[in-house]
C-alpha positions as CSV (number, residue, x, y, z in Angstrom):
1,M,0.0,0.0,0.0
2,R,1.4,3.4,-0.9
3,A,0.2,6.7,0.2
4,R,0.9,10.2,-1.2
5,G,3.4,12.4,0.5
6,D,5.9,10.9,3.0
7,L,4.5,7.4,2.9
8,N,6.3,6.1,-0.2
9,D,7.2,2.7,1.3
10,R,4.3,0.4,2.0
11,N,6.1,-1.0,5.0
12,A,5.9,2.4,6.6
13,I,2.2,1.9,6.9
14,G,2.5,-1.7,8.3
15,K,1.7,-5.1,7.2
16,V,-1.9,-6.1,6.7
17,S,-2.0,-9.8,6.1
18,S,-5.0,-9.7,3.7
19,M,-3.1,-7.3,1.5
20,T,-0.3,-9.6,0.6
21,S,-2.5,-11.8,-1.7
22,E,-3.8,-8.7,-3.4
23,L,-0.4,-7.5,-4.7
24,D,-1.1,-8.8,-8.2
25,K,-4.2,-6.7,-8.6
26,P,-3.9,-3.1,-9.9
27,R,-3.6,-0.5,-7.3
28,A,-6.7,1.5,-6.7
29,A,-7.0,5.1,-5.5
30,I,-8.7,5.1,-2.1
31,A,-9.6,8.1,0.1
32,L,-10.1,7.5,3.8
33,E,-10.7,9.7,6.8
34,I,-8.8,8.8,9.9
35,G,-8.7,10.9,13.0
36,G,-10.3,13.8,11.2
37,Q,-7.7,13.8,8.4
38,R,-8.4,12.8,4.9
39,I,-5.9,10.4,3.5
40,R,-5.5,9.5,-0.2
41,L,-3.6,6.4,-1.1
42,R,-3.1,3.9,-3.8
43,A,-3.4,0.3,-2.6
44,H,-3.7,-3.2,-3.8
45,A,-6.0,-4.0,-0.9
46,D,-9.8,-4.3,-1.1
47,E,-11.3,-0.8,-0.5
48,T,-14.0,-2.3,1.8
49,H,-11.3,-3.8,4.0
50,L,-9.5,-0.6,4.3
51,V,-12.7,1.3,5.1
52,E,-13.4,-1.3,7.9
53,L,-9.9,-0.7,9.2
54,A,-10.3,3.0,9.1
55,K,-13.6,2.7,11.0
56,L,-11.9,0.6,13.7
57,V,-9.2,3.3,14.1
58,N,-11.8,6.1,14.1
59,D,-13.9,4.3,16.7
60,R,-10.9,3.9,18.9
61,F,-9.9,7.5,18.1
62,S,-13.4,8.8,19.3
63,T,-13.2,6.7,22.5
64,I,-9.7,7.9,23.4
65,Q,-10.4,11.5,22.4
66,G,-13.4,11.5,24.7
67,S,-11.3,10.5,27.6
68,T,-8.5,13.0,27.1
69,R,-8.7,16.7,27.5
70,N,-7.6,19.0,24.7
71,A,-5.2,16.4,23.3
72,A,-3.9,17.1,19.8
73,P,-5.1,14.7,17.1
74,A,-1.6,13.4,16.6
75,T,-1.4,12.6,20.3
76,V,-4.8,10.8,20.2
77,L,-3.6,8.8,17.1
78,A,-0.4,7.9,19.0
79,L,-2.6,6.6,21.8
80,V,-4.8,4.7,19.4
81,A,-1.6,3.1,17.9
82,L,-0.4,2.1,21.4
83,D,-3.9,0.7,22.2
84,L,-4.1,-1.3,19.0
85,A,-0.5,-2.5,19.4
86,D,-1.3,-3.6,23.0
87,E,-4.4,-5.5,21.7
88,L,-2.3,-7.1,18.9
89,A,0.5,-8.1,21.4
90,T,-2.2,-9.6,23.7
91,A,-3.8,-11.5,20.9
92,R,-0.4,-12.8,19.7
93,R,0.5,-13.9,23.3
94,K,-2.9,-15.7,23.6
95,A,-2.4,-17.4,20.2
96,D,1.1,-18.5,21.3
97,E,-0.3,-19.9,24.6
98,A,-3.0,-21.7,22.7
99,R,-0.5,-23.1,20.2
100,D,1.7,-24.3,23.1
101,E,-1.3,-25.8,24.9
102,A,-2.3,-27.6,21.6
103,K,1.3,-28.9,21.2
104,R,1.2,-30.2,24.8
105,A,-2.2,-31.8,24.2
106,V,-1.0,-33.5,21.0
107,A,2.1,-34.8,22.8
108,A,0.0,-36.1,25.7
109,A,-2.4,-37.8,23.2
110,E,0.6,-39.3,21.3
111,A,2.1,-40.6,24.6
112,R,-1.3,-42.1,25.6
113,E,-1.6,-43.7,22.1
114,R,1.8,-45.3,22.6
115,E,0.8,-46.6,26.0
116,V,-2.5,-48.1,24.6
117,E,-0.6,-49.6,21.7
118,A,2.0,-51.2,24.1
119,A,-0.9,-52.5,26.3
120,A,-2.6,-54.0,23.3
121,R,0.6,-55.6,22.1
122,R,1.1,-57.1,25.6
123,A,-2.5,-58.4,25.7
124,V,-2.1,-59.9,22.2
125,A,1.2,-61.5,23.3
126,E,-0.4,-62.9,26.4
127,A,-3.4,-64.3,24.4
128,I,-1.0,-66.0,22.0
129,E,1.0,-67.5,24.9
130,E,-2.3,-68.8,26.4
131,I,-3.4,-70.2,23.0
132,D,0.1,-71.9,22.6
133,R,-0.3,-73.4,26.1
134,A,-3.8,-74.6,25.4
135,L,-2.6,-76.1,22.1
136,A,0.4,-77.7,23.8
137,A,-1.9,-79.2,26.5
138,E,-4.2,-80.5,23.8
139,D,-1.3,-82.0,21.9
140,S,-0.1,-83.6,25.1
141,A,-3.5,-85.0,25.8
142,Q,-3.9,-86.3,22.3
143,A,-0.4,-87.9,22.4
144,A,-1.3,-89.5,25.7
145,S,-4.6,-90.9,24.4
146,D,-2.8,-92.2,21.3
147,T,-0.3,-94.1,23.4
148,A,-2.9,-95.5,25.7
């Protein structure tokens, strides 16, 4: 995504995961209003998606602006950025924790699977030994009756 003015590098704006698959599309001119400022940019991203993101920022802007006294829009936008960054960091931490928990659950399930498999192998081996003993006893009985 490239914006006019100082924002010539799309990395300066940040990475938006849904935009990366859109890079092969032609860039569209999009106008957004964020924090009371009109921003024109050319982007590969879906305009609807960008409008939704701008609404999210503007909603957060309004909330924070209402709780601060006479703060300049740039200050409010900085607070919005910190708030969104905190939310992102929390979401990433929770995702990492969930991924770690899932890995532990998979490892526990695999260990249990190995235990069950080992128990099944022991049970089958014991059953085979019992069948062998029964067959040996039957063979002995048959041999004894044949000699009698």
